[in-house]
N, C-alpha and C positions, 0 to 999 in steps of 0.2 A: 330861593336860591337852592334849597334842598332838592326840589322838585325838578328844577332844571338840570342840576347835576346828575339826578338819577336818569332823567330822560335822555340826556347826552350819552350815558353809559349804557342804556338799554336795561337798566334794572329798576325795581320797585323801591319806594321808600321803604315798605316792609322789609325786604331783603337787605337793604342798607342797614337798617335799625338792627337787624339780626346780627349782621357782621359785626356792628358796633359792640353789641353785647357780648359777642363771643371774644372780641378783643379785650373787653373789660375783664371777663372772666379769666382769660390767660394772663392778663396783668396782675390781677389778685393772686392767682396761682404762683407766678413768678416771684412777686414780693413776698409771699409767704415761704418761699423755698429759696432764700438766699439772695434775691434780687438779680439773678442772671439767667438768661434763657438756657435751660438744659441742654447739654451737649447731645442727649439721646432724643430730644424733641419733647413737645408737651404731650401728657397722657391725653386720653380722650376726655374732653371736658363736656358737662351737660348743664343744661338751664332750663328753667321752666318759665313759660310765657304767659302772662296774665292778660286777658282780653275782655272788654265789656262787650258780650255778645247780645246783650238785650236790644241794642239798636237795629240788630240784623234779623229779629224774630218778628214775624207777622202771625197773629195781631200783637201788637206792642204789648209786653207783659206790664209795663208801668213800673212804679218803684217796687223793687222786690230783691230779696236775696236769692240767687240761684247758682247752681254749680253745674256746669258742662265741662265734660272732659272730652278732649280730643286729643289724640296722640299722634303726632307726625314727627319722625326722627329726622331732624336736620343736622347735618354734620359739617363741622368746619375745622379744616387742618390748618392751624396757625403754625406757620414756620418763622424762623428768624427774619426772613426777608419777605414775608407776606405782605401784601398790599391790601387795604381796606376795600378797594374797589374790585380786586380780583376775588376775594372772599364773598363780597356781595353778590358777584356775578354768579359764582358757584351756587350760593344759596338760592339766588332766583331762578336757577336752572332746576334745583331740587323742589322749590315750591311749585314751579309749573308743572312737574311731574305729579306732585301732590294733587293739584288742581285737575289734571287730566284724568287722574285715577279716582277722582272724587273722595279723597281721604280728608278733606276740609270742607264739608258742605256748607257750614255756616259761613264761611268766608268766600264762598264762590261768588255771590253777588257783588261783594266790594271789589273782588279781583277784576271782574268783567267791567265794571263802573270806571276802574281806575286806569283801564288800558283803552 
């Protein structure tokens, strides 16, 4: 059902997942600050994404501990009337720019296989 929803709205499951994560971070911020959406809006929210990149490497490194750091700034403006799908669509556009500029090389193969 998730893949069908994403395909219908021309977004990736990854961008939808990012949007869900940003909504969760926003909800925690709101809860910690009185439980109401701030009149001045939310501040810039940040989060880190953990991904198992071992499956994307050739040759397969096998069982190991590794640290790969790739930074791509993905921004999501969460407003009181923001919809999850609109935020996911915006994130999808940002990710497409990252791929086009080859800022996420270890994810390139997965992105092209998905589409």
